[in-house]
N, C-alpha and C positions, 0 to 999 in steps of 0.2 A: 504493500500500500504506500510505499515511499515514492511520491511523485518527484521526478527530477526537475531541474531547471529546464526551461524551454518548452514545457508541455502545457503550461497555463498562461493565458494572456494577462496583462496588467490589471484589468478590471476584476478578474477572478482572484489572482493571488494578492492583489492590493486590498481588496475587500475582506479577504480572510485574515490577512495580517492585522487589519484594523479591528476585526472582530476579536481576534485572539489577544490583542493588546488589552482590551477591556476585560476579557475573561481572565487573563493572567492577573490583572490588578485585583479583580473581585476575589479570585481564588486565593491569592496571597492574604487578603484581609480576612477571609473566612478561616483559613487554617491557623491563623494567629489566635483565633477565638476557640476553635474546636479541637485542634491537635494538642495533645498533652505533651509535656516536655519529655517524658519517658518514651514517647512514640516517635520522636524526631529521628533517632537512628533507624527506625523501620522505614521512614520516608527515604532516607539515603539508600538503604538496602533495596527498597522497592524500585528506585530509579536505576540502580545497577542491574537488578533482575530484569527489568523491562528492556534495558539496553542489550543484555545478553540474548534474551529471547528473540528480539527483533533482528539480531545479526544473522539468524538462521532463516534467510528468505529465499524464495524461489521466483525467478523472473516470470512475468506474465505479459501477454500481448498488450500493448498500449503504453509501454515504457515504464511500467511500475513493477511491483513485486507482491507476493503473497506470503503471509507469515502470521504467527500468533503475536500477541502484544503484552500480555500480562496485566492489562489495564483493569479488567474486571476484578482480579484478585486484590489489587490496590484499592479500588473503589469500595469493595466489600469490607476490607479490614481497616483501612485508614480514612475512608470517606471519599466521596467523588471529587471534591475540590483538591484534596491532597493528591489524588491520583492524576488530576490534570497537571499539577506542577511536576510531579515525579516523572511522568511519561514525557512531558514536554522537554524536560532536561535531557532525558535519554535521546529523544529525537534530535535535539539541537546538537548534542555531542556527535551523534552519528553523521549529521550533515556537515558539521564544521571540520571534524577530524578524519572522517572516512569517506566523505562524498556520497553517503547513502541517503538520498533525498536532497532536493535542491535548497539553496538559501532563499531564493525568491518564493519557493513553494513551502517554506517552513511553516508559515501560518496555516496553509491548507492542510499539511500533514498533521500538525498539532490539533487543528480543529477536528479532523477525522479520527485520529488514533488516540488522542488524549481527551478532548472534550466530549465528543459524541459517544465514543466507546464507554467512557466513564459514566456519563449520564444515563445512557440506555441500560447498561449492565446493572448499575445501582438501582434504577427504577424497577427492573425485572426482579432483582433479588428482594427488594423491599416488598414488592407486591405479593410475592409468593410466601415470604416468611413473616408477613405482618402478624404481630402478636406472639411470635415464637422466639423472641430474642432473649428474654430474661425470665428467670424463675420468679413467679409472682410472690412466693413466700419470703425469699431472702434478697431479691433484687440482684442476684448474681447471674452472670451470663452462663447459659447452658453449654455443654459440649454439643458439637454439631450432630444432629440426627439426620435421618434420611431426607427429610424435607429441606433442611438447610443445604445439604450436599447437592440435592437435585436442583434447588434454586441457584446455587453457585454455578453449576454446569450450564443451565439455561441462560443465566446472566452472561457468562462468557461467550456462549454461542451467539446470543442476540447482539451483544455489544460489538463483537468483531465484525459480524455481517452488516450491521448498520454503518460502521465506518468504511467498510469495503464498498458498500453501495454508494456512499457519498463520493468516494474517490472515483468510482466509475462514472458517476454523473458529472463531476467536475471535469474529467477528461473528455467525456463524450459530448459536452456542449461546446467545446472549443471550436470545432468546425462550423458550428452555427454562428458563433459570435465573431470569429476572426477569419477572414479570407482575403487573400491578395487580389490585385486587379485581374489576375489571370484565373481567379476562382479557386486557387489552391489553398488549403488550410495553412495558416501561419504558425500554428502551435501543434497541439496533438492532432494527428490526421485521422484518427479513428472516431466514427460516430457512436452514438449511444447504442445502436444495435450491435456494435462490436464490443464496446468497453464493458457494458453491463454483463453480458454472458461471460466474457473472458474473465472478468473479475469475480463474479458471483459463483460460477460453477466450482472453482477451486476452493473458495472460502466456505461455501455451503457444504461441500462434500468432504473436504480434507482439513483445511485450516480451522474452520469453525469447530468441528469435533475435537481437534487437537487442543484448542483453547478451552473447550468445555471440560475435557478430561483433566487438563493441567489445573484449571481453577478448582474443580471439585476435589482433587487429591490434595492440593495445597490448603484449601479451606478445612478439609478433614483433619489434616495434620496440625495446622495452626490453631484450630478450634480446641484441640486437646492440650497443645503445648502452651498457647497463649489465649485462653478463652476470652479474656477481656477485649481482644481485638474484634470479636464478633458481637460486642454489645451494640445496641441500637444507636445509630448516628443520625443526626439531622443535617440537612444541607444548609 
């Protein structure tokens, strides 16, 4: 899902840069209020984990790649706004140091893989686990049961595919928005009928299940080792 430079026109990448600037500002202010001091090391570890996961990517038609992100796990355990910051850091490091994803497309890549993935996966997880986060008697977080693990898997699957779909749309609308005098596309040359199937088939069939399995196993482990990370969080 890492979109490189030269595949998005200025209106698209500029608009998404502007959107992410506001999102980063809001996310930073939120985690100052919601993230506990003891959880800050988990934020750094989460950014590193997301970085490593996204390095295992597979080229896809349209100039981008398919891979898992780890965003859902961070949204579930640290909250969605912390996940936005952690994954954005990972994406920025990949772009600046390894050329994985473009600098001009950094806003788009963060909007897709950090913001959208975090919000969708968190919403799915909360919807399924509503009322199952704490023990009513003592207020302590429960160890993850089948419902929590299933919710984690579905959250990972939904969040990853939502971000993949946005990347496909952003690429696919470029031939509509930008053409030269000779009619040739100036940026991504592939239309929606190519980018959406090319992106979604791989993520729906392979990368989505991989993200779901990783998120479920990680939540099952962390829920037993650090049950406080699965306590109910508000956005």
